[in-house]
N, C-alpha and C positions, 0 to 999 in steps of 0.2 A: 487544668485537668486535660490529660491526653487520653482520649478514648482509645480502645483497642483497635478501632478502625483506623485511627490516625497513625498508629504504630505500624500497621501493615501497608500504609499508603506509600507510594513511590517518593513522595516529598518528605518523608520522615527524616531523612538525613539532613535536609535543609533546616528542619525544626531543631534537630540536635545541634547543628552548627550555630544556629541563632542562640540557643541556650548556652553553648560554650562561649560565644562572644559576650553575652551578658555577664557570664561568670568572670571572664577575663577583665571586664570593666568594673568589677567589684560588686555587681548586683547579685544578691543572694536570693535564690529561688527555692521553692519547695515544689518538686515535681510529683504530682499525683497522677496515676495512670489507671485506666480501665482495662479489662481483659475479657470482656464478654465473648468476642469472636474466638479468642484463643481457648477459653474455657469450653465453649461449645464444640470446638474442633477436638479438644482432648477427650471430652465425654464421648463424642462420636467414635473417635479412634479406639476407645476402650469398650465400645458397644454398650455404653451405659446411658439409658434413657432417663433424663432428668424428670422430676416430678414438679408440676406447677399447680399453684392454687391462686385463682384470680390473677393470672398473668405474672405471678411472682414465683421464681424458682424456690422450691423447698429443698434445703440442703441436708441430705442424710449423710451418714458417716462415709459411705463410699464416694458420694459426690464431693464431699469436703476434701477428701484426699486428692481427688483429681483436680479440684479447683486450686488447691495449694500447689500442686505440681505445675499446673499451667502458669499460675501467677509467679512462682519461683523462677521458672525458665524465662518468663518475660522480664522479670527484674534483672536477671543476669544479662539478657540481651540489651536492655536499656542502659544498664550500668556500663557495659562494655562500649557501647556506642558513645555515651557521654564522655568516658575517659579518653576515647580516641579523638573526640571533637575538640578537646582542649588544645591539641597541637595542630588542628586543622581548621581553625576559625578563618573565615574569609579575610580578616584583617591581621592575620598573624604577622608580626614584625612591623606593622604600621606604626608610625609616630602620631599619637593623638595629641592635639593641642586644644586648649580652651580659648 
């Protein structure tokens, strides 16, 4: 699970490179990501104040649209970085022996 904070961190490109390396070694991964900071930023950018009940966000129709927008943009960013990492793994071209 990649939290939204991890995606914004300066070391995220290293994480992506590591995922690309694992993929190149034949290891299949499922990447699940969070988006709380990106969602909060998108809500603030659209001047939409989220509703909370007992510290849990209540998602009305307007909030849902903004959440989907933020998550979709994040998915595109992650997918783009992952596709670039396949050619930029630290061991690209290295001969691995067992």
